[in-house]
Structures are given as structure tokens and as C-alpha cells.
Biopython code that builds the backbone (N, CA, C, O; Angstrom):
import numpy as np
from Bio.PDB.StructureBuilder import StructureBuilder

atoms = [
    (1, "MET", "N", (96.285, -186.625, -64.201)),
    (1, "MET", "CA", (96.129, -187.647, -63.193)),
    (1, "MET", "C", (94.658, -187.753, -62.759)),
    (1, "MET", "O", (94.136, -188.849, -62.555)),
    (2, "LYS", "N", (94.002, -186.588, -62.622)),
    (2, "LYS", "CA", (92.609, -186.582, -62.203)),
    (2, "LYS", "C", (91.724, -187.245, -63.264)),
    (2, "LYS", "O", (90.776, -187.952, -62.923)),
    (3, "LYS", "N", (92.025, -187.022, -64.540)),
    (3, "LYS", "CA", (91.260, -187.658, -65.621)),
    (3, "LYS", "C", (91.407, -189.173, -65.572)),
    (3, "LYS", "O", (90.436, -189.900, -65.782)),
    (4, "LEU", "N", (92.596, -189.643, -65.299)),
    (4, "LEU", "CA", (92.849, -191.080, -65.223)),
    (4, "LEU", "C", (92.053, -191.704, -64.081)),
    (4, "LEU", "O", (91.471, -192.778, -64.230)),
    (5, "LEU", "N", (92.034, -191.018, -62.942)),
    (5, "LEU", "CA", (91.271, -191.513, -61.798)),
    (5, "LEU", "C", (89.777, -191.530, -62.111)),
    (5, "LEU", "O", (89.083, -192.484, -61.760)),
    (6, "ASN", "N", (89.278, -190.483, -62.769)),
    (6, "ASN", "CA", (87.865, -190.445, -63.156)),
    (6, "ASN", "C", (87.516, -191.583, -64.112)),
    (6, "ASN", "O", (86.465, -192.208, -63.971)),
    (7, "TRP", "N", (88.386, -191.858, -65.081)),
    (7, "TRP", "CA", (88.152, -192.952, -66.011)),
    (7, "TRP", "C", (88.167, -194.302, -65.301)),
    (7, "TRP", "O", (87.354, -195.172, -65.611)),
    (8, "ALA", "N", (89.068, -194.480, -64.366)),
    (8, "ALA", "CA", (89.146, -195.743, -63.618)),
    (8, "ALA", "C", (87.867, -195.958, -62.818)),
    (8, "ALA", "O", (87.321, -197.061, -62.804)),
    (9, "ILE", "N", (87.388, -194.912, -62.152)),
    (9, "ILE", "CA", (86.146, -195.023, -61.379)),
    (9, "ILE", "C", (84.975, -195.310, -62.303)),
    (9, "ILE", "O", (84.112, -196.125, -61.975)),
    (10, "PHE", "N", (84.933, -194.655, -63.448)),
    (10, "PHE", "CA", (83.868, -194.881, -64.416)),
    (10, "PHE", "C", (83.858, -196.335, -64.893)),
    (10, "PHE", "O", (82.798, -196.956, -64.976)),
    (11, "ILE", "N", (85.026, -196.869, -65.203)),
    (11, "ILE", "CA", (85.123, -198.256, -65.681)),
    (11, "ILE", "C", (84.684, -199.228, -64.584)),
    (11, "ILE", "O", (83.997, -200.208, -64.871)),
    (12, "ILE", "N", (85.066, -198.973, -63.346)),
    (12, "ILE", "CA", (84.664, -199.844, -62.235)),
    (12, "ILE", "C", (83.149, -199.804, -62.046)),
    (12, "ILE", "O", (82.526, -200.844, -61.832)),
    (13, "LEU", "N", (82.558, -198.625, -62.124)),
    (13, "LEU", "CA", (81.102, -198.506, -61.970)),
    (13, "LEU", "C", (80.357, -199.191, -63.103)),
    (13, "LEU", "O", (79.340, -199.843, -62.866)),
    (14, "VAL", "N", (80.841, -199.056, -64.324)),
    (14, "VAL", "CA", (80.195, -199.717, -65.460)),
    (14, "VAL", "C", (80.296, -201.234, -65.314)),
    (14, "VAL", "O", (79.328, -201.947, -65.577)),
    (15, "ALA", "N", (81.455, -201.729, -64.898)),
    (15, "ALA", "CA", (81.627, -203.173, -64.709)),
    (15, "ALA", "C", (80.705, -203.694, -63.607)),
    (15, "ALA", "O", (80.118, -204.768, -63.741)),
    (16, "ALA", "N", (80.577, -202.929, -62.516)),
    (16, "ALA", "CA", (79.695, -203.349, -61.424)),
    (16, "ALA", "C", (78.233, -203.354, -61.882)),
    (16, "ALA", "O", (77.486, -204.276, -61.556)),
    (17, "ALA", "N", (77.827, -202.338, -62.631)),
    (17, "ALA", "CA", (76.457, -202.290, -63.144)),
    (17, "ALA", "C", (76.196, -203.446, -64.094)),
    (17, "ALA", "O", (75.119, -204.043, -64.065)),
    (18, "PHE", "N", (77.165, -203.766, -64.932)),
    (18, "PHE", "CA", (77.029, -204.884, -65.862)),
    (18, "PHE", "C", (76.895, -206.201, -65.094)),
    (18, "PHE", "O", (76.061, -207.037, -65.444)),
    (19, "ALA", "N", (77.706, -206.393, -64.055)),
    (19, "ALA", "CA", (77.646, -207.623, -63.262)),
    (19, "ALA", "C", (76.292, -207.752, -62.566)),
    (19, "ALA", "O", (75.712, -208.837, -62.539)),
    (20, "LEU", "N", (75.787, -206.659, -62.006)),
    (20, "LEU", "CA", (74.469, -206.708, -61.359)),
    (20, "LEU", "C", (73.362, -206.992, -62.367)),
    (20, "LEU", "O", (72.430, -207.745, -62.082)),
    (21, "GLY", "N", (73.469, -206.389, -63.537)),
    (21, "GLY", "CA", (72.481, -206.644, -64.579)),
    (21, "GLY", "C", (72.481, -208.096, -65.019)),
    (21, "GLY", "O", (71.418, -208.683, -65.220)),
    (22, "MET", "N", (73.654, -208.678, -65.169)),
    (22, "MET", "CA", (73.745, -210.089, -65.569)),
    (22, "MET", "C", (73.181, -211.005, -64.489)),
    (22, "MET", "O", (72.522, -211.998, -64.797)),
    (23, "ARG", "N", (73.437, -210.673, -63.221)),
    (23, "ARG", "CA", (72.903, -211.491, -62.126)),
    (23, "ARG", "C", (71.381, -211.419, -62.097)),
    (23, "ARG", "O", (70.714, -212.431, -61.883)),
    (24, "ALA", "N", (70.829, -210.224, -62.313)),
    (24, "ALA", "CA", (69.375, -210.075, -62.346)),
    (24, "ALA", "C", (68.775, -210.835, -63.523)),
    (24, "ALA", "O", (67.732, -211.474, -63.386)),
    (25, "TYR", "N", (69.429, -210.767, -64.673)),
    (25, "TYR", "CA", (68.949, -211.490, -65.849)),
    (25, "TYR", "C", (68.986, -212.991, -65.599)),
    (25, "TYR", "O", (68.057, -213.697, -65.990)),
    (26, "GLN", "N", (70.018, -213.487, -64.966)),
    (26, "GLN", "CA", (70.129, -214.916, -64.661)),
    (26, "GLN", "C", (68.986, -215.336, -63.742)),
    (26, "GLN", "O", (68.398, -216.401, -63.929)),
    (27, "GLY", "N", (68.670, -214.504, -62.753)),
    (27, "GLY", "CA", (67.564, -214.821, -61.847)),
    (27, "GLY", "C", (66.237, -214.858, -62.572)),
    (27, "GLY", "O", (65.400, -215.712, -62.278)),
    (28, "LEU", "N", (66.024, -213.951, -63.515)),
    (28, "LEU", "CA", (64.790, -213.954, -64.301)),
    (28, "LEU", "C", (64.717, -215.169, -65.203)),
    (28, "LEU", "O", (63.655, -215.771, -65.363)),
    (29, "LYS", "N", (65.837, -215.527, -65.787)),
    (29, "LYS", "CA", (65.882, -216.638, -66.728)),
    (29, "LYS", "C", (65.627, -217.979, -66.038)),
    (29, "LYS", "O", (64.988, -218.864, -66.607)),
    (30, "GLU", "N", (66.129, -218.122, -64.818)),
    (30, "GLU", "CA", (65.955, -219.379, -64.088)),
    (30, "GLU", "C", (64.530, -219.539, -63.586)),
    (30, "GLU", "O", (64.047, -220.664, -63.452)),
    (31, "GLY", "N", (63.856, -218.445, -63.309)),
    (31, "GLY", "CA", (62.468, -218.513, -62.860)),
    (31, "GLY", "C", (62.356, -218.889, -61.400)),
    (31, "GLY", "O", (63.309, -218.761, -60.631)),
    (32, "ASP", "N", (61.178, -219.354, -61.032)),
    (32, "ASP", "CA", (60.889, -219.727, -59.661)),
    (32, "ASP", "C", (61.610, -221.028, -59.333)),
    (32, "ASP", "O", (61.385, -222.029, -60.013)),
    (33, "PRO", "N", (62.470, -221.050, -58.313)),
    (33, "PRO", "CA", (63.207, -222.270, -58.012)),
    (33, "PRO", "C", (62.326, -223.409, -57.514)),
    (33, "PRO", "O", (62.651, -224.577, -57.726)),
    (34, "GLU", "N", (61.220, -223.085, -56.857)),
    (34, "GLU", "CA", (60.312, -224.120, -56.373)),
    (34, "GLU", "C", (58.977, -223.994, -57.098)),
    (34, "GLU", "O", (58.259, -223.017, -56.890)),
    (35, "PRO", "N", (58.635, -224.954, -57.935)),
    (35, "PRO", "CA", (57.332, -224.876, -58.603)),
    (35, "PRO", "C", (56.202, -225.011, -57.586)),
    (35, "PRO", "O", (56.367, -225.620, -56.528)),
    (36, "TRP", "N", (55.077, -224.444, -57.919)),
    (36, "TRP", "CA", (53.926, -224.506, -57.029)),
    (36, "TRP", "C", (53.394, -225.930, -56.971)),
    (36, "TRP", "O", (53.457, -226.677, -57.947)),
    (37, "LEU", "N", (52.882, -226.281, -55.828)),
    (37, "LEU", "CA", (52.300, -227.604, -55.643)),
    (37, "LEU", "C", (50.910, -227.647, -56.274)),
    (37, "LEU", "O", (50.209, -226.637, -56.328)),
    (38, "GLU", "N", (50.529, -228.812, -56.742)),
    (38, "GLU", "CA", (49.194, -229.015, -57.288)),
    (38, "GLU", "C", (48.594, -230.254, -56.644)),
    (38, "GLU", "O", (49.317, -231.108, -56.131)),
    (39, "GLU", "N", (47.287, -230.349, -56.672)),
    (39, "GLU", "CA", (46.564, -231.517, -56.144)),
    (39, "GLU", "C", (46.890, -231.768, -54.671)),
    (39, "GLU", "O", (47.308, -232.866, -54.305)),
    (40, "VAL", "N", (46.700, -230.766, -53.840)),
    (40, "VAL", "CA", (46.924, -230.901, -52.403)),
    (40, "VAL", "C", (45.568, -230.899, -51.708)),
    (40, "VAL", "O", (44.746, -230.024, -51.980)),
    (41, "PRO", "N", (45.310, -231.867, -50.808)),
    (41, "PRO", "CA", (44.033, -231.906, -50.104)),
    (41, "PRO", "C", (43.815, -230.646, -49.264)),
    (41, "PRO", "O", (44.774, -230.017, -48.817)),
    (42, "ALA", "N", (42.573, -230.293, -49.058)),
    (42, "ALA", "CA", (42.228, -229.083, -48.303)),
    (42, "ALA", "C", (42.761, -229.138, -46.879)),
    (42, "ALA", "O", (43.075, -228.099, -46.297)),
    (43, "SER", "N", (42.868, -230.340, -46.307)),
    (43, "SER", "CA", (43.347, -230.458, -44.922)),
    (43, "SER", "C", (44.833, -230.123, -44.804)),
    (43, "SER", "O", (45.321, -229.877, -43.701)),
    (44, "GLN", "N", (45.558, -230.111, -45.921)),
    (44, "GLN", "CA", (46.994, -229.835, -45.886)),
    (44, "GLN", "C", (47.335, -228.432, -46.381)),
    (44, "GLN", "O", (48.498, -228.149, -46.670)),
    (45, "THR", "N", (46.343, -227.552, -46.483)),
    (45, "THR", "CA", (46.599, -226.192, -46.949)),
    (45, "THR", "C", (46.067, -225.166, -45.966)),
    (45, "THR", "O", (45.082, -225.398, -45.265)),
    (46, "ASN", "N", (46.735, -224.037, -45.934)),
    (46, "ASN", "CA", (46.244, -222.847, -45.238)),
    (46, "ASN", "C", (46.022, -221.800, -46.315)),
    (46, "ASN", "O", (46.965, -221.412, -47.003)),
    (47, "CYS", "N", (44.804, -221.345, -46.467)),
    (47, "CYS", "CA", (44.476, -220.342, -47.468)),
    (47, "CYS", "C", (44.013, -219.073, -46.775)),
    (47, "CYS", "O", (43.347, -219.126, -45.741)),
    (48, "TYR", "N", (44.365, -217.939, -47.347)),
    (48, "TYR", "CA", (43.940, -216.661, -46.800)),
    (48, "TYR", "C", (43.856, -215.640, -47.921)),
    (48, "TYR", "O", (44.472, -215.785, -48.977)),
    (49, "THR", "N", (43.070, -214.598, -47.657)),
    (49, "THR", "CA", (42.882, -213.553, -48.664)),
    (49, "THR", "C", (43.623, -212.297, -48.232)),
    (49, "THR", "O", (43.753, -212.001, -47.044)),
    (50, "LEU", "N", (44.101, -211.573, -49.227)),
    (50, "LEU", "CA", (44.729, -210.273, -49.005)),
    (50, "LEU", "C", (43.736, -209.233, -49.499)),
    (50, "LEU", "O", (43.634, -208.979, -50.700)),
    (51, "ALA", "N", (43.013, -208.639, -48.573)),
    (51, "ALA", "CA", (41.919, -207.748, -48.934)),
    (51, "ALA", "C", (42.386, -206.532, -49.722)),
    (51, "ALA", "O", (41.712, -206.112, -50.662)),
    (52, "ASP", "N", (43.532, -205.961, -49.354)),
    (52, "ASP", "CA", (43.991, -204.762, -50.045)),
    (52, "ASP", "C", (44.452, -205.045, -51.466)),
    (52, "ASP", "O", (44.405, -204.157, -52.318)),
    (53, "ALA", "N", (44.901, -206.274, -51.735)),
    (53, "ALA", "CA", (45.367, -206.629, -53.076)),
    (53, "ALA", "C", (44.322, -207.414, -53.866)),
    (53, "ALA", "O", (44.450, -207.562, -55.081)),
    (54, "GLY", "N", (43.299, -207.912, -53.193)),
    (54, "GLY", "CA", (42.281, -208.699, -53.861)),
    (54, "GLY", "C", (42.792, -210.066, -54.306)),
    (54, "GLY", "O", (42.314, -210.621, -55.296)),
    (55, "GLN", "N", (43.758, -210.601, -53.577)),
    (55, "GLN", "CA", (44.344, -211.894, -53.921)),
    (55, "GLN", "C", (43.993, -212.927, -52.871)),
    (55, "GLN", "O", (43.649, -212.602, -51.734)),
    (56, "CYS", "N", (44.088, -214.169, -53.281)),
    (56, "CYS", "CA", (43.899, -215.294, -52.375)),
    (56, "CYS", "C", (45.122, -216.192, -52.521)),
    (56, "CYS", "O", (45.495, -216.555, -53.637)),
    (57, "LEU", "N", (45.747, -216.550, -51.408)),
    (57, "LEU", "CA", (46.954, -217.370, -51.427)),
    (57, "LEU", "C", (46.746, -218.618, -50.586)),
    (57, "LEU", "O", (46.105, -218.578, -49.536)),
    (58, "CYS", "N", (47.301, -219.733, -51.068)),
    (58, "CYS", "CA", (47.264, -220.989, -50.324)),
    (58, "CYS", "C", (48.688, -221.515, -50.185)),
    (58, "CYS", "O", (49.485, -221.457, -51.121)),
    (59, "GLN", "N", (48.989, -222.036, -48.982)),
    (59, "GLN", "CA", (50.301, -222.617, -48.719)),
    (59, "GLN", "C", (50.130, -224.010, -48.130)),
    (59, "GLN", "O", (49.157, -224.293, -47.432)),
    (60, "HIS", "N", (51.100, -224.877, -48.429)),
    (60, "HIS", "CA", (51.124, -226.217, -47.849)),
    (60, "HIS", "C", (51.464, -226.071, -46.369)),
    (60, "HIS", "O", (52.345, -225.289, -46.012)),
    (61, "VAL", "N", (50.779, -226.813, -45.510)),
    (61, "VAL", "CA", (50.933, -226.676, -44.066)),
    (61, "VAL", "C", (52.353, -227.000, -43.623)),
    (61, "VAL", "O", (52.930, -226.253, -42.833)),
    (62, "GLU", "N", (52.927, -228.088, -44.108)),
    (62, "GLU", "CA", (54.225, -228.548, -43.625)),
    (62, "GLU", "C", (55.403, -227.839, -44.302)),
    (62, "GLU", "O", (56.370, -227.479, -43.630)),
    (63, "THR", "N", (55.337, -227.637, -45.605)),
    (63, "THR", "CA", (56.490, -227.096, -46.328)),
    (63, "THR", "C", (56.435, -225.593, -46.515)),
    (63, "THR", "O", (57.477, -224.969, -46.714)),
    (64, "GLY", "N", (55.258, -224.990, -46.457)),
    (64, "GLY", "CA", (55.123, -223.563, -46.671)),
    (64, "GLY", "C", (55.163, -223.153, -48.132)),
    (64, "GLY", "O", (55.130, -221.961, -48.437)),
    (65, "ARG", "N", (55.234, -224.122, -49.046)),
    (65, "ARG", "CA", (55.248, -223.811, -50.480)),
    (65, "ARG", "C", (53.851, -223.440, -50.941)),
    (65, "ARG", "O", (52.857, -223.930, -50.404)),
    (66, "ARG", "N", (53.784, -222.573, -51.937)),
    (66, "ARG", "CA", (52.481, -222.150, -52.457)),
    (66, "ARG", "C", (51.810, -223.275, -53.216)),
    (66, "ARG", "O", (52.458, -224.121, -53.832)),
    (67, "VAL", "N", (50.491, -223.256, -53.150)),
    (67, "VAL", "CA", (49.680, -224.266, -53.823)),
    (67, "VAL", "C", (48.935, -223.580, -54.964)),
    (67, "VAL", "O", (48.313, -222.536, -54.768)),
    (68, "ALA", "N", (48.998, -224.168, -56.149)),
    (68, "ALA", "CA", (48.330, -223.609, -57.326)),
    (68, "ALA", "C", (46.866, -224.041, -57.313)),
    (68, "ALA", "O", (46.551, -225.214, -57.513)),
    (69, "LEU", "N", (45.980, -223.078, -57.076)),
    (69, "LEU", "CA", (44.542, -223.336, -57.069)),
    (69, "LEU", "C", (43.830, -222.234, -57.842)),
    (69, "LEU", "O", (44.333, -221.118, -57.972)),
    (70, "ALA", "N", (42.664, -222.566, -58.344)),
    (70, "ALA", "CA", (41.824, -221.550, -58.967)),
    (70, "ALA", "C", (41.356, -220.583, -57.877)),
    (70, "ALA", "O", (41.263, -220.955, -56.707)),
    (71, "TYR", "N", (41.068, -219.354, -58.267)),
    (71, "TYR", "CA", (40.677, -218.320, -57.305)),
    (71, "TYR", "C", (39.456, -218.743, -56.494)),
    (71, "TYR", "O", (39.423, -218.550, -55.278)),
    (72, "GLU", "N", (38.459, -219.313, -57.151)),
    (72, "GLU", "CA", (37.237, -219.719, -56.464)),
    (72, "GLU", "C", (37.522, -220.811, -55.421)),
    (72, "GLU", "O", (36.979, -220.782, -54.317)),
    (73, "GLU", "N", (38.381, -221.774, -55.788)),
    (73, "GLU", "CA", (38.745, -222.845, -54.860)),
    (73, "GLU", "C", (39.533, -222.271, -53.676)),
    (73, "GLU", "O", (39.345, -222.695, -52.536)),
    (74, "CYS", "N", (40.392, -221.330, -53.948)),
    (74, "CYS", "CA", (41.172, -220.695, -52.892)),
    (74, "CYS", "C", (40.252, -219.970, -51.913)),
    (74, "CYS", "O", (40.421, -220.085, -50.699)),
    (75, "ILE", "N", (39.284, -219.227, -52.435)),
    (75, "ILE", "CA", (38.333, -218.513, -51.579)),
    (75, "ILE", "C", (37.532, -219.498, -50.735)),
    (75, "ILE", "O", (37.300, -219.264, -49.549)),
    (76, "ALA", "N", (37.114, -220.596, -51.350)),
    (76, "ALA", "CA", (36.351, -221.609, -50.601)),
    (76, "ALA", "C", (37.187, -222.195, -49.471)),
    (76, "ALA", "O", (36.682, -222.394, -48.367)),
    (77, "ARG", "N", (38.454, -222.472, -49.736)),
    (77, "ARG", "CA", (39.317, -223.020, -48.690)),
    (77, "ARG", "C", (39.685, -221.962, -47.646)),
    (77, "ARG", "O", (39.893, -222.296, -46.479)),
    (78, "ALA", "N", (39.767, -220.698, -48.051)),
    (78, "ALA", "CA", (40.134, -219.632, -47.118)),
    (78, "ALA", "C", (39.062, -219.433, -46.048)),
    (78, "ALA", "O", (39.378, -219.048, -44.922)),
    (79, "THR", "N", (37.813, -219.690, -46.386)),
    (79, "THR", "CA", (36.762, -219.523, -45.389)),
    (79, "THR", "C", (36.835, -220.599, -44.319)),
    (79, "THR", "O", (36.278, -220.423, -43.235)),
    (80, "ASN", "N", (37.506, -221.706, -44.596)),
    (80, "ASN", "CA", (37.619, -222.809, -43.647)),
    (80, "ASN", "C", (38.996, -222.941, -43.040)),
    (80, "ASN", "O", (39.208, -223.844, -42.230)),
    (81, "SER", "N", (39.962, -222.072, -43.394)),
    (81, "SER", "CA", (41.329, -222.171, -42.881)),
    (81, "SER", "C", (41.614, -221.111, -41.831)),
    (81, "SER", "O", (41.081, -220.004, -41.893)),
    (82, "PRO", "N", (42.465, -221.460, -40.855)),
    (82, "PRO", "CA", (42.866, -220.428, -39.886)),
    (82, "PRO", "C", (43.829, -219.455, -40.524)),
    (82, "PRO", "O", (44.556, -219.823, -41.446)),
    (83, "ARG", "N", (43.852, -218.236, -40.060)),
    (83, "ARG", "CA", (44.763, -217.203, -40.597)),
    (83, "ARG", "C", (46.178, -217.496, -40.108)),
    (83, "ARG", "O", (46.375, -217.704, -38.911)),
    (84, "PRO", "N", (47.199, -217.517, -41.027)),
    (84, "PRO", "CA", (48.579, -217.809, -40.594)),
    (84, "PRO", "C", (49.173, -216.674, -39.778)),
    (84, "PRO", "O", (50.321, -216.762, -39.341)),
]
sb = StructureBuilder()
sb.init_structure("model")
sb.init_model(0)
sb.init_chain("A")
sb.init_seg("    ")
for serial, (resi, resn, name, xyz) in enumerate(atoms, 1):
    if name == "N":
        sb.init_residue(resn, " ", resi, " ")
    sb.init_atom(name, np.array(xyz, "f"), 0.0, 1.0, " ", f" {name:<3s}", serial, name[0])
structure = sb.get_structure()
């Protein structure tokens, strides 16, 4: 009886791991649900730098979606934007 219970628990755990793996794979396959915005005027973006990561990020003021900009352009806009 104990062996049967152990096998049942093992099968449930394997099925749960498989389901989680498939969900993670589906999320990777679908990619980013919201594509980054392009061609947004400087007045409609808030840009800031993350000093510890060495990154520069820009977001649209109204929607909060990320804006795709070159690093140099992001740095230039970050010097003129308020910190969010």
C-alpha cells in the first residue's frame, strides 16, 4: 500500500512539473506581449539610468511602455528627464 501511495505522489509531482514546464515554454515562445514603442518625441518620454546595472531605460509618459532607443539617445534624454 505504501508503494502505491509513493507511486501516486511521484506521478502527481511529475505531472505538475511537466505542466509548469509547458507553461514556462509557452511564455517564452509568445515573447513580449507589448512590443516596444519607436519614434516617440522626447517630450513624451521619461528616461533614467540604472547606475548599478549600467543601463538606460525610457518609458512613454502616458502608457508606461518602454521606448526602443539607442543607448546614446537614451542617455541624452535622461539628462533632461525627471526621475520617475
